[in-house]
N, C-alpha and C positions, 0 to 999 in steps of 0.2 A: 249652886241651884239646880236641882235636877226637876226634870218639867215632870207632871202627871201623867201616868201612861194614857188616861181621858184624854185631856187635854191637846197630848202628842197625837191621836190615833185624830183628833178632828183637825188639830189644824193639818195634816199632811195630807187627810180628805178633802178638806178645802183646797188647797193648795192644787192635787189633781185633778178639781173638780174647775176653777176660776180661772187659773191660768193657760186654761185652752181657749175658754171665754173670750178672755182676757187680748191673747196674743191673734186668736181671728179675728173679734172685732178692729186689730191695727193693718190684717191684713187686708182687711175689707175695704181701707182706703186707697189699695193700689189700684191700677188701671184692670182690667179683662187680662191683658193677654201675660201681664206679671204676676197675678194674683193666682192664674192657673199654673205658669211655670211652677211658684214658692209653694200653692199644695200639690205638686208632682215630687216635689222634693221632698215634700213633709210627710207623703203617705211613704217614702222610700223608708225612710229614716223612724219611722213609727214601726213599720217591718221589722228590721232590725231589734230596736229595741221591745216589741213586744215577744218576740223570740228571743231573744238573750234571757228575760225575764222569766218568763214561761221556763226553758230549759236548761239555764246556769242557773238561776236563783233558787225560784219557787219549789221549782218540784226535788230540785239534789235536799232542801231544807225537810222539804213533807218525807223524804226518805229515810233522814236523820230518825224519824221517829214511827217508823209504818214501814210495813213490808211492803215488798214491791210490787206484791201482785194489788195489796191495797191501793198504794198510792197509786200504781198504775190505773185501774179500778177508778179513785174517783177523776182521776185526770180524762177519761176517756167519758165517765157520765157529766164531768163539764163541760166538753164540745156536744154531747148530743144533747142535751140540755139548751145550751144556747141556740142547737139547729132549731130546735124546737119552739124557743120563744121566737126567731125572727121570724117564725111560718108563721105564731101565730099575730102576728105583727105587733107583739108586745117590746119587739125588741128592734130598732132599726138603722142601720146605716147608710148615710150617702156621702164619698167622701172625691165625687165627680160631680160637677157643674152638670156637664152636659143630661147624667146620670138623674140628676134631681130637678128636672122641667118631667119626668115620667113621673115624678109623685107629688106635682104643686096639687093638686086636688086634695091630698093628705096635709095639707097643714095644719090640721084641728087634730091630726097624731102626732108630731114633732115634740109638743111642748112633754105630753103624757109617754111617749117612748124616749124624749131626753134625761126628761125625768129618774126615770125605771133605770134609766143605762147609769146615769151619776150614781145614784140609789146604787146600783151592784157594786160600782168602783168605790166607791167612797166605805163598801162595808169590804171590799177586797183588800183594797189602803190601811183598814182600820186591824186585820184580821194578821197581814204582814208587819204591822206597825206593831203591835203584838207579840209578835215572835222576834222580831229584833227591829231596835230603831232606824240604822241602815235598810235594812228590808221593805221598810216602810217608806220611807226615803225613796228607793230604789222605784219604788210600785209607784208612787204617785208622779214620776219625774213619768215614767211609760206610760201612765195613763192619761198625762196632760200632753203625750207625743201625739196620741192614737186624737182626743179631744180636739187638737185643733183643726185639721181637715173636716172632722165630723160638723165641730159646731159653722165651721163654713156653709158646708151642704143645708145645716138645719136654716142657717140666716138666707142662705138661697129661697129654699125653697117659703117662709117666712116673706121676705121682700117679695117673690111671684104671687103670695096671694092678699098681698096690698097693705104688709102692716110695712113702716115706717127704718129705717136705721135702726133710732133711739127706743120704739117698740122689741123691734127685734131684741137688739140685745140688752132689755127689761127682762123681756122673756127668756132669752138663752140663760141669764144668769139667774132667775128666779128658778128655772128644771134644776140649776147647779144645788140647790140646796138641799136636794134629794141626795148627795156625795155627805153630807154631816147626817143624815136622818141615818143613811147606811152606816157611817161611822157608831152611832151612836146602839142604832140596834146590834151588831153586831158588839159590841163591849158587854153592853148587858147581857147579849143570848150565851158570851162564852164565858160570861161571868158566873154562869149556871150550871152549864157544859167545858168545860175547859177542853175536855178531854177529844173535844171535835175541833181542835183549834188545827193539827196536819192537815184535818181531811177540805178543812176549805182552802189550804194554802194548796192542794191536791189541784182541786176543783177549779179553784184560781189559777193557775197554769191552764188548766184546759181550756179556761174562758177564753182567754188571751191567747191563747193558739188559732182559736177558733175564728176569732177577729182576724189578728193576721193571715190567716192560709185563706178563710172564707170571704171576708171581706176588703182586707187590702190588697195582697197581692194580683187579683183575679186584676183590680182596676190598675194594675201597674200591664197590666198585658194587654188588657182593649187599648184604644187607638185612640182613644178621647185624651189618655194624658201621655203626654210624650216628653218621655227624657231619654238621655242616650241610655242604653247598658250599662256601661262604663258607670257613667252618676250613679246611675241607681245601686251598682253593687257599691259605690266607694259611701254612699247613703245610708246604704243597708247596714256599711261595716259600720258607720260612727256612731249607727244606731248602739251596735254590739259595743262597740268601745266605751261608749258614753256608762253603761250598763254596769261594765267589767271595773270601770274604775270607781265609783261608786262605792 
């Protein structure tokens, strides 16, 4: 029995949105030292998964339907768009618990920013799913890998702002509903203008490249997240390998 494209898109978007929250909540049960180590490992893994998804899956798929100049131009637009969003504080990332201390006064923006974040991720996952179910699954896994350190950072901000652990978990789960809304939005939009799907895929490649290279890789170079360089390369390679196996 086949699953409708809409239900599959919603299911995979929910997977990408909520898996990260659930795993991050479990990691928060560990002590500070163990948690910092796990975050460092997860960031390294997420870098590999996002780079692999962008350059080995999404961009090649867009190039099947678009001339190289349009596909690469749309990818560049995705990078620039997320740079602007981050400057406007509509999109914020915090993967380093030490860095999160600098943003404790901005706790009120966490849920808004995270909801917008998951909305975009859900829209990207849905677009990938409508292109190919396997591409949708790959995108959901990469989004979830990135969401784990992201949600840990958000929880750190909320806890420092005085929220309890249950409240922080509930707010993060609530913001995860943005992924489902993003999936619904893209499904309806592409139903009206299906020809824009390759552009959405190329734009998604640019967005994930920006996240990997602007937010994640710099956190691995800073001194707060300490991981042996060999371990970083191995974990990054594991992220690439996981995506190539799906």
